VEXTIGU-579711 format. One record per residue (C-alpha): x, y, z. Coordinates in steps of 0.02 Angstrom, whole numbers, padded with zeros to 5 digits, always signed. Layout:
<rs>
XYZ...
</rs>
This chain:
<rs>
-01455+00577+00154-01544+00606+00318-01720+00578+00250-01668+00406+00186-01582+00364+00351-01739+00411+00450-01849+00310+00332-01741+00154+00342-01727+00162+00531-01917+00149+00536-01916+00004+00411-01787-00096+00510-01853-00043+00682-02040-00013+00651-02076+00019+00836-01971+00179+00842-02064+00343+00877-02018+00504+00785-01922+00579+00931-01825+00416+00952-01780+00416+00767-01707+00590+00789-01611+00534+00943-01535+00387+00847-01494+00496+00695-01406+00621+00807-01306+00480+00887-01247+00425+00715-01218+00592+00630-01173+00722+00761-01079+00632+00900-00897+00594+00859-00754+00544+00975-00623+00652+00888-00582+00760+00739-00476+00623+00659-00538+00529+00506-00478+00355+00559-00540+00368+00739-00712+00425+00683-00720+00294+00546-00681+00156+00671-00808+00224+00795-00946+00227+00664-00899+00055+00596-00916-00019+00770-01081+00071+00790-01147-00004+00628-01101-00179+00687-01144-00164+00871-01297-00052+00847-01365+00068+00978-01514+00075+01094-01650+00193+01156-01726+00199+01329-01884+00100+01291-01990+00013+01160-02151+00109+01195-02256-00024+01111-02197-00171+01217-02120-00086+01368-01950-00170+01337-01808-00070+01417-01652-00020+01317-01704-00110+01156-01574-00127+01019-01590-00012+00868-01510-00078+00709-01443+00037+00573-01420-00103+00446-01519-00264+00428-01387-00395+00391-01514-00537+00391-01646-00466+00273-01559-00380+00128-01718-00301+00060-01750-00207+00222-01602-00098+00172-01597+00035+00039-01454+00045-00086-01433+00209-00182-01296+00256-00306-01266+00442-00332-01175+00508-00484-01073+00669-00470-01104+00689-00285-01069+00869-00236-01000+00903-00061-00959+01077+00001-00787+01104+00076-00836+01177+00244-00798+01360+00268-00788+01393+00080-00899+01405-00071-00800+01265-00155-00851+01084-00177-00779+00914-00210-00874+00805-00333-00836+00618-00318-00893+00524-00473-00997+00394-00380-01049+00378-00199-01144+00224-00143-01264+00246+00002-01325+00109+00117-01478+00168+00214-01426+00348+00180-01246+00325+00237-01103+00348+00110-01014+00180+00125-00919+00175-00041-00835+00314-00141-00784+00278-00321-00672+00387-00429-00681+00351-00616-00546+00412-00735-00554+00429-00923-00438+00315-01023-00366+00475-01095-00297+00521-00923-00119+00460-00909-00077+00364-00749-00265+00349-00721-00269+00238-00566-00135+00334-00468-00225+00495-00519-00391+00427-00454-00308+00372-00291-00230+00544-00269-00400+00623-00297-00478+00510-00164-00340+00562-00043-00380+00744-00083-00565+00718-00057-00532+00635+00112-00406+00770+00163-00260+00650+00180-00127+00735+00075-00075+00857+00211-00141+01005+00113-00261+01133+00182-00448+01140+00153-00458+01036-00006-00588+00904+00036-00717+00840+00160-00655+00710+00285-00833+00697+00352-00891+00612+00192-00772+00469+00232-00821+00443+00414-00947+00311+00356-00837+00242+00216-00805+00055+00208-00695+00053+00053-00643+00161-00093-00626+00114-00277-00513+00186-00413-00564+00136-00589-00525+00172-00770-00619+00081-00908-00562-00101-00889-00457-00077-00733-00523-00063-00555-00441-00076-00384-00504-00054-00207-00428+00006-00045-00482+00083+00120-00459+00255+00196-00287+00201+00259-00226+00140+00088-00118+00280+00018-00012+00191-00114-00064+00101-00273+00043-00048-00218-00086-00085-00084-00242-00060-00191-00302-00230-00252-00403-00310-00390-00563-00405-00353-00540-00543-00481-00679-00665-00434-00864-00616-00424-00906-00762-00307-01038-00831-00283-01066-00792-00467-00946-00866-00592-00842-00774-00721-00948-00849-00860-01107-00775-00786-01043-00597-00814-01077-00509-00978-00916-00496-01077-00840-00503-01249-00720-00632-01319-00580-00586-01199-00679-00616-01038-00743-00493-00907-00626-00352-00862-00573-00303-00686-00706-00167-00673-00845-00291-00713-00775-00417-00589-00760-00291-00448-00935-00223-00474-01009-00399-00481-00906-00455-00330-00891-00312-00206-01045-00210-00254-01169-00353-00261-01290-00304-00123-01273-00467-00026-01083-00465-00041-01073-00283+00014-01169-00323+00174-01053-00471+00204-00898-00367+00174-00954-00241+00305-01012-00367+00435-00881-00504+00417-00733-00453+00309-00681-00284+00381-00568-00254+00530-00447-00128+00605-00269-00179+00644-00091-00111+00653+00046-00132+00523+00231-00172+00549+00265+00011+00584+00135+00017+00723+00015+00123+00620-00172+00093+00633-00246+00027+00471-00416-00026+00406-00425-00190+00311-00558-00258+00194-00536-00440+00146-00478-00484-00030-00573-00592-00153-00480-00754-00116-00516-00733+00071-00699-00697+00038-00716-00846-00079-00622-00969+00033-00724-00923+00187-00889-00937+00093-00842-01106+00019-00779-01173+00186-00935-01120+00281-01042-01197+00143-00953-01362+00176-00984-01350+00362-01169-01315+00332-01199-01445+00196-01072-01585+00230-01153-01745+00290-00994-01823+00361-00835-01765+00445-00741-01791+00281-00868-01689+00180-00853-01545+00304-00663-01544+00299-00535-01485+00172-00381-01382+00130-00364-01196+00093-00204-01168-00007-00168-00982-00009+00011-00940-00053+00124-00856+00074+00095-00670+00095-00088-00679+00043-00161-00657+00218-00201-00831+00285-00211-00774+00466-00339-00643+00416-00437-00777+00323-00446-00874+00487-00513-00718+00574-00646-00694+00441-00691-00879+00452-00733-00863+00637-00839-00709+00606-00934-00791+00463-00968-00948+00566-01039-00852+00712-01152-00756+00594-01244-00920+00554-01368-00983+00682-01320-01164+00644-01135-01133+00675-01142-01003+00813-01130-01134+00951-00978-01225+00879-00813-01245+00968-00669-01186+00858-00493-01252+00891-00345-01161+00813-00182-01256+00798-00042-01130+00768+00129-01072+00825+00098-00889+00785+00080-00779+00940+00028-00635+00826-00126-00738+00780-00173-00746+00963-00183-00556+00975-00283-00541+00813-00403-00676+00871-00429-00592+01038-00483-00431+00952-00599-00523+00833-00675-00632+00968-00718-00482+01076-00818-00406+00933-00922-00566+00917-00942-00596+01103-00815-00736+01129-00650-00748+01219-00497-00843+01160-00440-00980+01278-00255-01018+01255-00192-01195+01279-00004-01185+01310+00009-01365+01369-00068-01532+01320-00152-01545+01490-00238-01376+01467-00288-01422+01288-00373-01582+01347-00471-01482+01478-00533-01359+01349-00579-01494+01224-00680-01589+01355-00784-01435+01399-00954-01440+01315-00948-01254+01273-00942-01152+01114-00780-01056+01124-00618-01019+01034-00472-01128+01086-00297-01088+01030-00173-01232+01038+00000-01152+01039+00094-01300+00967+00270-01231+00990+00241-01235+01178+00195-01420+01182+00325-01548+01236+00359-01682+01107+00341-01818+01238+00165-01754+01276+00122-01748+01091+00165-01931+01069+00047-01985+01209-00116-02056+01140-00269-01951+01184-00424-02033+01260-00593-01989+01184-00627-01814+01249-00779-01747+01156-00888-01834+01025-00985-01678+00973-00992-01648+00784-01002-01460+00819-00813-01438+00829-00698-01365+00696-00509-01385+00699-00418-01252+00597-00234-01289+00572-00110-01155+00518+00024-01220+00397-00054-01392+00397+00096-01487+00328+00215-01465+00475+00275-01627+00555+00231-01583+00734+00052-01556+00679+00045-01736+00619+00075-01799+00796-00056-01683+00870-00174-01716+00723-00175-01903+00756-00218-01870+00938-00355-01748+00895-00432-01880+00780-00447-01992+00933-00494-01857+01058-00626-01767+00955-00668-01896+00819-00817-01805+00743-00733-01635+00722-00719-01557+00551-00542-01510+00499-00485-01367+00388-00301-01351+00350-00228-01184+00297-00066-01192+00199+00044-01074+00100+00110-01217-00007+00026-01366-00090-00004-01520+00016+00096-01676-00029-00007-01792-00137+00015-01932-00008-00036-01828+00144-00209-01759+00111-00277-01803+00284-00388-01649+00278-00474-01700+00117-00483-01606-00046-00443-01425-00082-00581-01304-00031-00495-01157-00116-00331-01119-00204-00240-00954-00222-00074-00992-00306+00091-00900-00312+00060-00846-00492-00113-00776-00451-00039-00681-00305+00097-00607-00416-00030-00556-00549-00134-00470-00414+00019-00374-00352+00000-00453-00180+00172-00536-00186+00324-00520-00299+00400-00638-00424+00558-00727-00363+00716-00730-00468+00802-00898-00438+00989-00890-00469+01102-01043-00461+01282-01035-00399+01324-01218-00434+01358-01319-00591+01236-01456-00637+01312-01624-00586+01206-01714-00714+01263-01609-00864+01447-01624-00915+01523-01448-00921+01705-01441-00861+01713-01250-00872+01561-01230-00760+01629-01358-00637+01791-01261-00621+01709-01095-00582+01560-01133-00470+01515-01223-00311+01475-01407-00299+01301-01472-00341+01262-01572-00183+01076-01586-00214+01098-01719-00348+01147-01893-00291+01228-01924-00460+01408-01982-00422+01394-01880-00262+01511-01987-00156+01641-01993-00293+01631-01805-00321+01647-01768-00135+01797-01884-00117+01885-01792-00258+01857-01632-00160+01920-01716-00002+01758-01735+00095+01674-01892+00158+01494-01829+00164+01382-01692+00099+01371-01612+00273+01560-01614+00290+01575-01516+00127+01438-01392+00175+01510-01365+00350+01692-01350+00295+01769-01183+00339+01849-01164+00167+01681-01194+00080+01591-01072+00194+01727-00940+00176+01717-00947-00014+01528-00941-00015+01524-00801+00114+01634-00693+00002+01521-00729-00146+01364-00688-00045+01434-00523+00018+01488-00474-00158+01314-00514-00225+01228-00424-00080+01330-00265-00096+01308-00265-00284+01124-00306-00307+01029-00283-00143+01111-00167-00017+01119-00016-00136+00928-00008-00136+00917-00024+00053+00857-00204+00070+00916-00347+00180+00971-00529+00169+00946-00699+00251+01072-00841+00243+01010-01020+00267+01149-01136+00326+01148-01326+00324+01171-01341+00514+01184-01237+00671+01374-01260+00666+01379-01196+00487+01269-01047+00534+01390-00991+00669+01538-01013+00550+01448-00910+00418+01439-00762+00536+01629-00764+00558+01663-00766+00372+01523-00647+00321+01585-00520+00449+01762-00540+00380+01702-00519+00200+01603-00363+00248+01755-00288+00337+01863-00322+00184+01730-00244+00070+01721-00088+00180+01912-00070+00172+01906-00081-00018+01762+00044-00028+01854+00169+00081+01990+00171-00052+01868+00179-00199+01679+00187-00198+01627+00207-00383+01444+00159-00354+01428+00280-00206+01368+00150-00080+01311+00219+00088+01475+00182+00177+01435+00245+00352+01276+00141+00354+01374-00010+00294+01502+00012+00433+01360+00015+00561+01273-00137+00484+01262-00291+00595+01239-00476+00564+01172-00607+00684+01138-00793+00698+00964-00852+00748+00965-01037+00795+00877-01148+00920+00972-01218+01070+00984-01373+01176+01050-01408+01352+01211-01489+01292+01263-01352+01170+01444-01296+01167+01473-01113+01216+01497-01051+01036+01322-01118+00990+01240-01066+01154+01291-00885+01120+01167-00878+00974+01017-00971+01046+00956-00838+01170+00774-00801+01125+00777-00625+01200+00926-00580+01089+00835-00657+00942+00688-00543+00974+00796-00386+00969+00889-00444+00813+00729-00487+00721+00650-00321+00767+00804-00229+00702+00806-00334+00544+00624-00296+00504+00655-00109+00514+00727-00008+00371+00909+00046+00378+00915+00211+00473+00754+00174+00567+00740+00182+00756+00602+00126+00872+00601+00106+01062+00791+00111+01069+00812-00019+00930+00893+00036+00767+00873-00042+00594+01058-00085+00579+01032-00274+00569+01064-00313+00385+01096-00501+00374+01018-00641+00476+01095-00815+00470+00981-00962+00512+00970-01150+00504+00788-01198+00534+00716-01043+00619+00631-00901+00525+00599-01007+00370+00411-01015+00397+00289-00883+00456+00427-00751+00461+00367-00593+00375+00497-00458+00341+00456-00358+00182+00628-00274+00191+00711-00443+00152+00748-00455-00035+00874-00597-00048+00895-00770+00026+01062-00860+00010+01017-01044+00016+01155-01162+00072+01047-01303+00135+00961-01446+00044+00774-01416+00068+00629-01488-00033+00440-01480-00055+00346-01365+00065+00504-01323+00162+00582-01256+00002+00428-01156-00047+00407-01088+00129+00589-01035+00136+00602-00946-00032+00438-00854-00001+00527-00751+00134+00584-00634-00006+00421-00610-00102+00337-00476+00005+00297-00307-00071+00406-00168+00001+00445+00003-00072+00467+00064-00250+00639-00013-00279+00591-00192-00236+00522-00260-00399+00565-00443-00366+00642-00554-00233+00804-00653-00256+00850-00830-00205+01033-00872-00233+01058-01061-00225+01225-01133-00166+01175-01318-00161+01103-01351-00335+00915-01359-00303+00877-01248-00452+00950-01374-00575+00832-01508-00508+00682-01405-00458+00556-01528-00525+00635-01665-00420+00636-01551-00266+00447-01531-00278+00410-01706-00340+00294-01740-00193+00165-01625-00275+00046-01668-00416+00102-01621-00592-00017-01473-00601+00044-01402-00436+00225-01424-00488+00189-01317-00642+00105-01184-00535+00260-01172-00425+00385-01164-00570+00278-01033-00660+00297-00919-00510+00487-00916-00523+00596-00817-00641+00775-00852-00693+00920-00733-00738+00911-00770-00924+00728-00712-00923+00778-00551-00835+00909-00517-00970+00781-00548-01107+00660-00424-01024+00799-00294-01014+00838-00314-01198+00653-00298-01244+00624-00144-01135+00775-00056-01213+00714-00098-01389+00540-00032-01346+00597+00140-01286+00719+00163-01431+00582+00114-01557+00462+00239-01476+00588+00380-01495+00634+00330-01673+00449+00335-01723+00449+00521-01680+00615+00558-01765+00717+00560-01604+00875+00465-01651+01005+00586-01582+01000+00571-01392+01101+00731-01374+00976+00843-01468+00879+00898-01315+00777+01033-01403+00708+00901-01522+00650+00801-01371+00570+00955-01293+00472+00989-01453+00406+00811-01460+00372+00804-01273+00263+00960-01285+00129+00832-01328+00089+00770-01153+00028+00601-01216+00195+00567-01299+00287+00629-01147+00189+00507-01040+00221+00362-01160+00406+00399-01141+00391+00402-00951+00310+00230-00949+00443+00158-01065+00582+00236-00961+00505+00169-00801+00501-00009-00874+00682+00005-00933+00733+00065-00759+00643-00080-00676+00728-00210-00790+00900-00130-00774+00882-00122-00584+00861-00311-00579+01011-00351-00689+01138-00211-00658+01286-00219-00631+01297-00387-00717+01415-00385-00868+01269-00400-00991+01186-00243-00919+01336-00133-00958+01290-00135-01144+01137-00029-01104+01213+00097-00983+01268+00229-01109+01091+00244-01180+01017+00240-01005+01129+00382-00946+01081+00486-01099+00896+00452-01068+00916+00500-00885+00991+00665-00942+00841+00693-01056+00727+00649-00911+00802+00779-00795+00815+00919-00924+00638+00889-00989+00575+00889-00810+00652+01061-00782+00595+01125-00952+00412+01075-00925+00414+01094-00734+00350+00914-00734+00397+00825-00573+00351+00656-00649+00511+00671-00752+00617+00681-00595+00747+00560-00528+00628+00499-00391+00585+00336-00478+00766+00285-00505+00823+00158-00375+00975+00204-00268+01080+00068-00352+01064+00157-00520+01062+00333-00446+01248+00323-00405+01287+00294-00589+01164+00419-00660+01211+00555-00533+01394+00537-00583+01346+00553-00768+01240+00709-00737+01379+00786-00634+01503+00756-00775+01380+00848-00891+01365+00995-00771+01184+00958-00725+01136+00979-00543+00969+00896-00505+00957+00988-00339+00955+01159-00423+00773+01204-00461+00724+01276-00631+00755+01463-00644+00608+01571-00588+00515+01685-00710+00553+01828-00590+00741+01798-00606+00833+01926-00712+00928+01785-00800+00769+01694-00852+00759+01771-01026+00944+01741-01057+00921+01559-01007+00773+01536-01124+00869+01621-01264+00989+01472-01269+00853+01367-01350+00867+01348-01538+00684+01331-01585+00544+01458-01557+00421+01323-01499+00547+01263-01370+00570+01441-01305+00382+01470-01294+00354+01303-01208+00484+01343-01075+00405+01513-01038+00229+01437-01037+00271+01300-00913+00373+01418-00804+00221+01534-00793+00104+01389-00752+00222+01331-00615+00232+01507-00543+00043+01523-00539+00021+01353-00456+00157+01374-00324+00192+01557-00293+00014+01624-00313-00075+01478-00230-00122+01588-00081-00187+01730-00190-00337+01658-00286-00386+01822-00370-00216+01859-00444-00194+01676-00489-00361+01670-00582-00325+01833-00674-00158+01774-00745-00225+01598-00783-00362+01675-00891-00234+01783-00983-00125+01629-01016-00272+01530-01085-00322+01677-01197-00148+01682-01278-00162+01501-01335-00342+01523-01391-00298+01675-01496-00131+01624-01573-00146+01436-01597+00017+01358-01664+00089+01530-01708+00241+01503-01596+00325+01670-01636+00171+01767-01582+00139+01652-01433+00318+01680-01373+00299+01870-01386+00132+01869-01292+00200+01753-01157+00345+01872-01128+00220+02016-01110+00122+01913-00984+00282+01873-00891+00317+02059-00879+00143+02086-00805+00176+01951-00675+00344+02031-00631+00261+02201-00615+00126+02127-00504+00262+02063-00389+00325+02242-00378+00154+02324-00351+00140+02447-00206+00085+02366-00043+00030+02524+00049+00117+02463+00206+00030+02293+00202+00120+02125+00210+00139+02061+00031+00104+01877+00067-00012+01889+00217-00120+02043+00186-00112+02090+00002-00220+01941-00055-00360+02010+00055-00339+02185-00018-00342+02121-00198-00498+02019-00166-00588+02163-00080-00538+02282-00221-00605+02165-00355-00768+02130-00260-00801+02313-00222-00725+02413-00366-00702+02286-00505-00550+02306-00618-00560+02493-00646-00443+02630-00583-00478+02699-00408-00424+02859-00319-00317+02878-00164-00467+02895-00047-00536+02728-00107-00364+02648-00086-00356+02719+00090-00526+02644+00133-00475+02475+00061-00313+02474+00161-00408+02515+00322-00538+02381+00285-00402+02253+00244-00309+02287+00406-00466+02270+00512-00522+02110+00425-00348+02034+00436-00335+02070+00622-00503+01986+00652-00454+01833+00550-00283+01821+00632-00358+01836+00807-00487+01699+00778-00367+01580+00693-00259+01580+00849-00399+01491+00942-00371+01303+00959-00497+01205+00857-00564+01357+00764-00603+01262+00604-00690+01123+00701-00809+01246+00784-00962+01305+00687-01000+01439+00821-00822+01507+00806-00836+01520+00617-01008+01600+00629-00939+01726+00753-00798+01774+00633-00924+01796+00491-01032+01903+00604-00883+02012+00655-00832+02037+00473-01012+02084+00429-01017+02214+00569-00857+02291+00501-00925+02296+00322-01085+02381+00383-00990+02510+00487-01020+02689+00423-00842+02709+00353-00860+02555+00241-01046+02531+00206-01044+02678+00084-00919+02589-00029-00998+02526-00192-01102+02366-00171-01035+02322+00002-01205+02306+00085-01289+02210-00057-01137+02098-00092-01080+02070+00088-01118+01882+00095-01008+01849-00056-00869+01962+00010-00870+01867+00176-00859+01699+00086-00708+01760-00013-00621+01818+00147-00651+01649+00231-00587+01560+00075-00424+01658+00077-00405+01628+00264-00421+01441+00236-00295+01445+00096-00171+01520+00217-00200+01408+00367-00159+01224+00395-00322+01158+00464-00412+01006+00526-00583+00983+00448-00745+00986+00543-00840+00823+00571-01003+00912+00536-01170+00842+00479-01166+00793+00297-01341+00862+00272-01282+01041+00259-01141+01001+00138-01215+00894+00000-01291+00930-00168-01343+00781-00275-01328+00783-00464-01402+00612-00505-01448+00456-00411-01520+00284-00432-01545+00125-00333-01425-00017-00364
</rs>
């Protein structure tokens, strides 16, 4: 919307002259650093924040004055326009994309929204896929307009009550998030029925509020890299937005140090370090807070890098204090800067020294990462003395003990359960491997490990076992050997088959080293057994290559066997390998590390999404327990539905006691976030009952009557309902299998898998493939399919195959036969004729006409479909006149239709068409060899001009309608050329691409 952009530039910068406005517009819309979407998006984002300049303010004489594109201070100086059914031409074609809603800020398209009808199955994934198509990120050729997304800040996928947002680098639904809180408005302020506002209402009221949108762009957006080293764009989530706003409000309004301080409890995995980044940005956007000194207390080196990037964008540098002496120097300085106290580098002796008074300014904020850690208490007491008037905000992933609220009250809470409901983290299944010492059960005591968490008769119980102390029992080689075998059996059964990894937490450094010996032995024994018989088809070569390591801290007096595992450089390599997927490789490091054994290290702040199970053989309580078990709750891949904690010391039996330091309400919030094996079994039973009831409702009681299933599944809605039910059953079975109780459901599951595969082939519906079945279950289902003679790797038979009719003839019902032919034809048109739009359109029309004319008359439909199939076969055998069937014939068919229509033509006309086709094809082929052809408007214009000269040449201009219809003929040629070429889209001006259907201010 260039007119709007020009107008708003004058509103925000009233001193600009017309020629300067044009200069600024050109800078924003026609000057890009690359052809890549992400690079250009980042460039324009920085431009919007950092602004630009012109040579002079001609009214005042000021040199190089700043020109602002957005007025972040005065909302009403900006213009907000919502456009419905926004039409954008796909460059080089006559085709368009039509996003449902595009939101413009000062004429720039900053938000794209795709709305799906509730009737669309899999609506949100479908909307996301459409947004990827629009932004040309599916790897397909010429199907969207990347340029529309150069200015994009976030994208929204919505369907009636549901709504999720992401950015241009969010390609999976798992990383699209809800916006559950419309802060600063409350839920009650939104219009809603008896059930409360839905997610769509919340997102609109939260993210698309005009003030909030400006804040999201200015403060809550940044570019970073993920664990795989890929560049990503991040927009803050609702809990980060809310926490920062509430914290800054305290700093602005608090009348005392206590009133300005508080705690932000955001559960692990919810982005606390990013919240700290956003906090700094928000503070420096307020005149009253822009001169504050901010002190970070952390042990995360990653945070240092993130802070450095953030601070550069707001004009500050991070000053790192890696010693107490350096920290005191920085605190004394009367400057507004960012100080990072790297607490893990401080000597304990220095921490215990009392600080003198260093700085009495009230304009200091201390932000502490994981505020409950003991070493922070020592430093915290000193900071109270050294900078007594500083405000303090503690960030924690777990609740703060009720006796230790030195920071004050909670500013904001984002609990484990909320995080699970938002899909940000996973639920944790807590599985006990001990009996309960406080509940008499001789059978359980004989078959499980000792409950050493409970003090009940502990000494007596240990003496019976032959141990003097709890540590002696936990460090005993016989205990560790037995537990190691159990851990390896559990790991190879439940976790390894899906490609995930494990962490073992030992009671001491000595126990950790012993665990490695016995885990390696158990793995070697398991490999030997699997080489003899491998019924679940585990990846044996990968298992043989799998490594384990011990990561423990060291001290000067360590014995050699401990010292061998305390080398920090070796730790770094092991951790990097552990974080990678099996089979991965990066900078000479492979992903072979499968199990890490620790004592105290890696239990906090360690983020490895590939870790799915923690084997806990150490008594830990309160925040240490919650920090530890949260290592397994990160989202990672389709097969990781939950994390597992397997408890070998008995904490699970006494969980309430283990978290007794928290208030009653917080204890409930913690326990609600955990799941237990009996609940998983109940969910499996329910999911099986649901799918069987669904089938029974439609008369499908015989799981071997495949034709009956095909008839019912012809209704796509019913087919989709089945897919959802099967997906839920798969998820529940994946969590429980191969436990004894799961075996009761395997026969039905195998039969349903067979139906899945056969229906997928029958309807050419890839959603009914085996892709969603986790590797752990695939071994079983593949063996079943093989026993039934079904090969999933063999594609459905082509309609061109001479055996196709014989294959269809095996079906017992006429509707089933017709459906198979119909879907085979549709598949052929979509895949095989994708590069021949004329032929594709012709057959698609004929197919639609058959169903319009012979509704529900399946005998007649089958006959007509067979006739159409014959036509398609004949078309594949049509004469090519010496032209290449795939490369050149689509051009000839298009030219024939445009010039002669569908009638018969003589040999002279065919000869002219062949000559014209060859000349046009040579021109297209020559130009497409040029690097960057599709990015160059002059190059495309030259090709159009060359084609026009050929059409107007004497030998072709006499053909019917060529001169009058030449523009349309040229467009069709360019369209076919684009269909055949993998291209990068042009970052051209949006002004020549857009057509607006309806718009309004918002």
